[in-house]
C-alpha positions as CSV (number, residue, x, y, z in Angstrom):
1,X,208.8,215.9,27.6
2,X,208.4,219.7,28.1
3,X,211.7,221.4,29.0
4,X,211.9,224.1,31.8
5,X,211.3,227.7,31.2
6,X,213.4,230.7,32.1
7,X,213.0,234.5,31.5
8,X,213.2,235.9,28.0
9,X,212.3,232.3,26.5
10,X,210.0,232.6,23.5
11,X,206.9,230.5,24.3
12,X,203.6,229.6,22.7
13,X,200.5,230.3,24.9
14,X,196.6,229.9,24.2
15,X,196.9,233.8,23.2
16,X,199.7,233.5,20.9
17,X,203.5,233.8,20.9
18,X,205.3,235.8,23.5
19,X,208.5,236.4,25.5
20,X,208.6,235.1,29.1
21,X,209.0,238.2,31.4
22,X,209.0,236.2,34.7
23,X,208.1,233.0,36.2
24,X,208.0,231.7,39.6
25,X,205.9,230.0,42.4
26,X,202.8,231.8,43.8
27,X,200.5,230.8,46.6
28,X,196.9,230.4,45.6
29,X,194.3,230.7,48.2
30,X,191.5,228.4,47.5
31,X,188.1,230.1,48.1
32,X,186.2,228.6,51.1
33,X,182.9,227.2,50.0
34,X,180.0,227.7,52.3
35,X,177.7,224.9,52.6
36,X,174.1,225.8,53.4
37,X,172.7,223.3,55.8
38,X,169.1,222.3,55.2
39,X,166.8,223.1,58.0
40,X,166.0,219.8,60.0
41,X,162.9,221.4,61.6
42,X,159.8,219.6,60.1
43,X,157.1,221.9,58.8
44,X,153.6,221.4,59.9
45,X,151.4,220.7,57.0
46,X,147.6,220.6,57.2
47,X,147.6,217.5,54.6
48,X,150.7,215.8,56.0
49,X,149.9,216.0,59.6
50,X,146.2,215.5,59.4
51,X,145.0,213.3,62.2
52,X,148.2,213.9,64.3
53,X,147.9,215.5,67.7
54,X,149.8,218.6,68.7
55,X,151.7,216.6,71.3
56,X,152.9,214.2,68.6
57,X,154.1,217.2,66.5
58,X,156.0,218.8,69.5
59,X,157.8,215.5,70.1
60,X,159.0,215.5,66.5
61,X,160.1,219.2,66.9
62,X,162.1,218.4,70.1
63,X,163.9,215.5,68.2
64,X,164.8,217.8,65.4
65,X,166.2,220.6,67.4
66,X,168.2,218.0,69.4
67,X,169.9,216.8,66.2
68,X,170.6,220.5,65.2
69,X,172.2,221.3,68.5
70,X,174.6,218.1,68.3
71,X,175.7,219.2,64.7
72,X,176.4,222.7,65.9
73,X,178.4,221.5,68.9
74,X,180.6,219.4,66.5
75,X,181.0,222.3,64.2
76,X,182.0,224.5,67.1
77,X,184.6,222.1,68.3
78,X,186.3,222.1,64.9
79,X,185.9,225.5,64.3
80,X,189.6,226.4,64.3
81,X,190.3,223.8,61.6
82,X,187.7,224.6,59.3
83,X,188.1,228.4,59.5
84,X,191.6,228.3,57.9
85,X,191.3,228.6,54.0
86,X,193.5,226.0,52.0
87,X,196.4,227.3,49.9
88,X,198.0,225.7,46.7
89,X,201.3,226.6,45.3
90,X,201.5,227.1,41.4
91,X,204.1,228.3,39.0
92,X,203.0,231.5,37.5
93,X,204.2,233.3,34.4
94,X,203.9,236.6,33.0
95,X,204.3,236.7,29.2
96,X,204.6,239.8,26.9
97,X,202.8,238.8,23.9
98,X,204.1,239.4,20.3
99,X,200.9,241.3,19.3
100,X,201.4,243.7,22.3
101,X,199.3,242.3,25.2
102,X,200.5,240.9,28.5
103,X,199.0,237.6,30.0
104,X,199.4,236.0,33.4
105,X,199.0,232.3,33.4
106,X,200.1,229.0,34.9
107,X,203.4,227.4,33.6
108,X,201.4,224.4,32.4
109,X,199.8,226.5,29.7
110,X,203.1,227.4,28.3
111,X,204.9,225.4,25.5
112,X,207.9,225.4,23.1
113,X,206.2,223.0,20.6
114,X,203.2,223.3,18.4
115,X,201.1,220.7,16.4
116,X,200.2,221.4,12.8
117,X,199.6,219.8,9.5
118,X,200.9,220.1,6.0
119,X,198.5,219.2,3.0
120,X,200.5,218.4,-0.1
121,X,199.3,219.1,-3.7
122,X,201.5,216.8,-5.8
123,X,200.7,213.0,-6.8
124,X,198.1,211.7,-4.5
125,X,197.1,214.2,-2.0
126,X,198.5,213.8,1.4
127,X,198.6,215.2,4.7
128,X,201.5,215.0,7.1
129,X,201.3,215.9,10.9
130,X,204.0,217.4,12.9
131,X,204.7,218.3,16.5
132,X,207.8,220.5,16.3
133,X,209.8,223.0,18.4
134,X,208.7,226.6,17.5
135,X,212.3,227.3,16.9
136,X,212.3,224.9,13.8
137,X,213.3,226.6,10.7
138,X,211.4,226.6,7.4
139,X,214.5,225.0,5.8
140,X,214.3,222.1,8.5
141,X,210.7,221.6,8.1
142,X,211.0,221.4,4.1
143,X,213.7,218.8,4.7
144,X,211.2,216.7,7.0
145,X,208.6,217.0,4.3
146,X,210.9,215.7,1.5
147,X,211.8,212.8,3.6
148,X,208.2,212.0,4.3
149,X,207.4,212.2,0.6
150,X,209.8,209.3,0.1
151,X,210.6,208.3,-3.5
152,X,208.5,211.0,-5.1
153,X,211.0,213.6,-3.7
154,X,213.6,212.8,-6.1
155,X,211.6,214.4,-8.9
156,X,210.8,217.5,-6.9
157,X,212.8,220.7,-7.8
158,X,211.1,223.4,-5.9
159,X,208.9,223.4,-2.6
160,X,206.6,226.3,-1.7
161,X,205.1,226.2,1.7
162,X,202.0,228.4,2.2
163,X,199.9,229.5,5.3
164,X,196.5,230.5,4.0
165,X,195.1,232.4,6.8
166,X,193.5,235.7,5.6
167,X,196.2,236.9,3.2
168,X,198.3,234.0,1.9
169,X,201.8,234.0,3.6
170,X,204.6,232.1,1.8
171,X,207.2,230.6,4.1
172,X,210.4,231.1,2.3
173,X,213.4,228.8,2.6
174,X,215.9,230.0,5.2
175,X,216.4,230.5,8.8
176,X,213.0,232.1,9.9
177,X,211.4,229.7,12.2
178,X,207.7,228.8,12.8
179,X,207.7,231.4,15.6
180,X,208.9,234.1,13.3
181,X,205.9,233.4,11.0
182,X,203.7,233.1,14.0
183,X,202.3,229.8,12.9
184,X,199.6,228.9,15.6
185,X,199.1,225.5,17.2
186,X,196.6,223.6,15.0
187,X,197.3,225.4,11.7
188,X,197.0,223.8,8.3
189,X,199.7,224.6,5.9
190,X,199.8,223.9,2.1
191,X,202.7,222.6,0.2
192,X,203.2,223.2,-3.5
193,X,205.9,221.6,-5.4
194,X,207.3,221.7,-8.9
195,X,208.5,218.6,-10.7
196,X,211.6,218.3,-12.8
197,X,211.1,217.5,-16.4
198,X,212.5,218.4,-19.9
199,X,211.4,217.6,-23.4
200,X,211.4,213.8,-24.1
201,X,213.8,212.8,-27.0
202,X,211.7,209.7,-27.6
203,X,208.4,211.7,-28.0
204,X,209.0,214.4,-30.5
205,X,208.8,215.1,-34.2
206,X,212.0,214.2,-36.2
207,X,212.4,217.9,-37.3
208,X,212.7,219.2,-33.7
209,X,216.2,219.4,-32.4
210,X,216.9,219.5,-28.6
211,X,219.7,221.0,-26.8
212,X,220.7,222.6,-23.3
213,X,219.8,219.4,-21.5
214,X,216.8,218.9,-23.6
215,X,215.4,222.3,-22.2
216,X,215.7,224.1,-25.6
217,X,213.6,223.0,-28.7
218,X,214.5,224.2,-32.3
219,X,212.7,223.4,-35.5
220,X,214.0,224.8,-38.6
221,X,212.8,223.9,-42.1
222,X,209.5,223.8,-44.2
223,X,208.3,220.5,-42.5
224,X,204.7,220.7,-41.4
225,X,203.7,221.1,-37.6
226,X,205.7,218.8,-35.3
227,X,205.2,218.2,-31.7
228,X,207.3,217.5,-28.5
229,X,206.1,216.2,-25.3
230,X,207.6,216.6,-21.8
231,X,209.3,213.7,-20.1
232,X,206.6,213.7,-17.2
233,X,202.8,213.5,-17.3
234,X,200.4,214.8,-14.7
235,X,197.1,213.6,-13.5
236,X,196.8,215.3,-10.1
237,X,198.3,218.2,-8.2
238,X,199.4,221.7,-9.3
239,X,202.1,222.2,-11.9
240,X,203.6,225.2,-13.5
241,X,206.4,225.7,-16.1
242,X,207.4,228.6,-18.3
243,X,208.6,229.0,-22.0
244,X,210.8,231.7,-23.4
245,X,210.1,232.5,-27.1
246,X,213.6,232.7,-28.6
247,X,212.7,232.8,-32.3
248,X,209.8,232.6,-34.7
249,X,208.8,233.6,-38.2
250,X,205.0,233.6,-38.3
251,X,202.3,234.1,-35.7
252,X,201.0,230.5,-36.3
253,X,204.4,228.9,-35.7
254,X,203.8,227.9,-32.0
255,X,201.3,226.2,-29.9
256,X,201.9,225.8,-26.2
257,X,199.9,223.4,-23.8
258,X,199.2,219.9,-22.9
259,X,198.6,216.7,-24.9
260,X,197.9,213.0,-24.5
261,X,200.9,210.5,-24.8
262,X,199.4,209.1,-27.9
263,X,199.2,212.3,-29.9
264,X,200.2,212.2,-33.5
265,X,203.5,214.0,-33.4
266,X,203.4,215.1,-37.1
267,X,199.9,216.5,-37.3
268,X,198.5,220.0,-36.8
269,X,197.5,220.1,-33.1
270,X,193.9,221.2,-33.5
271,X,193.2,218.4,-35.8
272,X,194.4,215.7,-33.3
273,X,191.7,216.1,-30.7
274,X,194.6,215.3,-28.1
275,X,195.9,218.8,-27.6
276,X,194.7,221.6,-25.5
277,X,196.8,224.6,-26.2
278,X,197.3,228.4,-26.6
279,X,198.8,230.2,-29.8
280,X,200.8,232.9,-27.9
281,X,202.1,234.7,-31.1
282,X,198.5,235.6,-32.1
283,X,196.3,235.3,-28.9
284,X,194.2,232.3,-29.8
285,X,193.3,229.0,-28.3
286,X,192.0,225.6,-29.8
287,X,188.4,225.1,-29.3
288,X,186.8,221.7,-28.5
289,X,186.0,221.3,-32.3
290,X,189.4,222.4,-33.5
291,X,188.5,226.0,-34.3
292,X,190.7,228.8,-33.1
293,X,189.2,231.3,-30.6
294,X,190.4,234.5,-29.4
295,X,192.1,234.2,-26.0
296,X,194.8,235.8,-23.9
297,X,197.6,238.3,-25.2
298,X,199.8,238.2,-28.3
299,X,203.5,237.6,-27.4
300,X,206.7,238.4,-29.2
301,X,210.3,237.2,-29.2
302,X,211.8,237.1,-25.5
303,X,208.4,237.1,-24.0
304,X,207.7,234.4,-21.3
305,X,204.7,232.2,-21.6
306,X,203.6,230.3,-18.4
307,X,201.5,227.2,-18.2
308,X,199.5,226.4,-15.0
309,X,197.8,222.8,-14.9
310,X,195.9,222.2,-11.8
311,X,193.9,219.2,-10.7
312,X,191.1,219.0,-8.0
313,X,189.6,215.7,-7.4
314,X,190.9,214.5,-10.6
315,X,189.5,217.2,-12.7
316,X,192.0,219.5,-14.4
317,X,192.0,223.2,-15.4
318,X,194.6,224.9,-17.8
319,X,195.6,228.5,-17.7
320,X,198.2,230.6,-19.4
321,X,200.3,233.7,-18.5
322,X,202.2,236.2,-20.6
323,X,205.2,237.7,-18.7
324,X,203.4,236.9,-15.3
325,X,200.0,238.3,-16.2
326,X,197.2,235.7,-16.1
327,X,195.3,235.2,-19.5
328,X,192.5,233.5,-17.6
329,X,191.3,229.8,-17.6
330,X,191.6,228.5,-21.1
331,X,190.3,224.9,-20.4
332,X,188.4,223.0,-17.6
333,X,187.1,219.5,-17.0
334,X,190.3,218.0,-18.2
335,X,190.8,214.3,-17.1
336,X,193.4,211.6,-17.5
337,X,197.3,212.1,-17.7
338,X,198.4,215.0,-19.6
339,X,202.0,216.0,-20.7
340,X,203.6,219.4,-21.3
341,X,203.5,219.9,-25.1
342,X,204.7,222.2,-27.8
343,X,203.9,222.3,-31.4
344,X,206.2,224.2,-34.1
345,X,205.5,225.0,-37.6
346,X,207.2,226.9,-40.6
347,X,210.6,228.4,-40.7
348,X,212.9,228.4,-37.7
349,X,211.2,228.4,-34.3
350,X,212.8,228.0,-31.0
351,X,211.8,227.9,-27.4
352,X,213.4,227.3,-24.1
353,X,211.8,225.5,-21.2
354,X,212.1,226.5,-17.4
355,X,210.3,223.8,-15.3
356,X,211.7,225.4,-12.2
357,X,209.9,228.8,-12.5
358,X,208.1,230.0,-9.5
359,X,204.4,229.0,-9.3
360,X,201.9,231.8,-9.1
361,X,199.7,232.0,-6.1
362,X,196.5,232.2,-8.4
């Protein structure tokens, strides 16, 4: 039920958000409609009155004039009543709009609630519809979305709410309200999430040692390539994670990317046909036939490698970043469930995973 309004209330109108400057009853005079009476006098027609005498036509004319006179007499007797215009009382408001305009409109066109939808980009894509007070904060809205997501919300570590109208606006967690971001009635918001995961102790080569809650992976020795997989696989949605290069010996020591669950963990990645990856130490990627192609930028110790895996209608693309700079799309037309993956080679190699890194907008 709509609550009452008072001066200085923040309201939503068909023209956008504004502050109520004044509100009160006003008398509205209904315009008087003038009804044009059709003439009742018959017109003489050569074809219609053919064969009729002038006397018969005169009789019809007198009857028509008598009917017109009686109608005018009735109108004259009621002239005092119909001469008064009708009035209606309405509640009229004046609103100072946020964008600088002023508008006068009826109270029924004011509201403190808006309807909008939120489309999710995780798991099975969903749409949540809301009708909320314009004072609802972004923090409160994200809590409502988390509750609507149900069991899946337990694996969510970060929510990013976007309003993609013109320039993309990110709605940050905090006390800012829907009104503060000027979210209009009927808006479509987008929700990007990141899923908590670490390296999986049960899916790694025996030479890889995990520490730091399974976020840091270290391989030290002369054993050939060994692979470690993430604890969560993805087949839909948009996912991003970052890796800090802690140590390495040679430029071929590290592969970063995604892999199938059934990959051979003790084989060179480009020989498995189940690994799609980037060699950040020398700026190359694995081609479909296992060859190495130039791609991206070369990295060094302490650089951050970002991995973006995005699915649209079941088809995935894989892109990489160096210290926030996008290297471009490395792979497209990926299908099925893919797991975050690293593969390490000779000497001592170490990387640290950050699954909570902020997702890039593009």
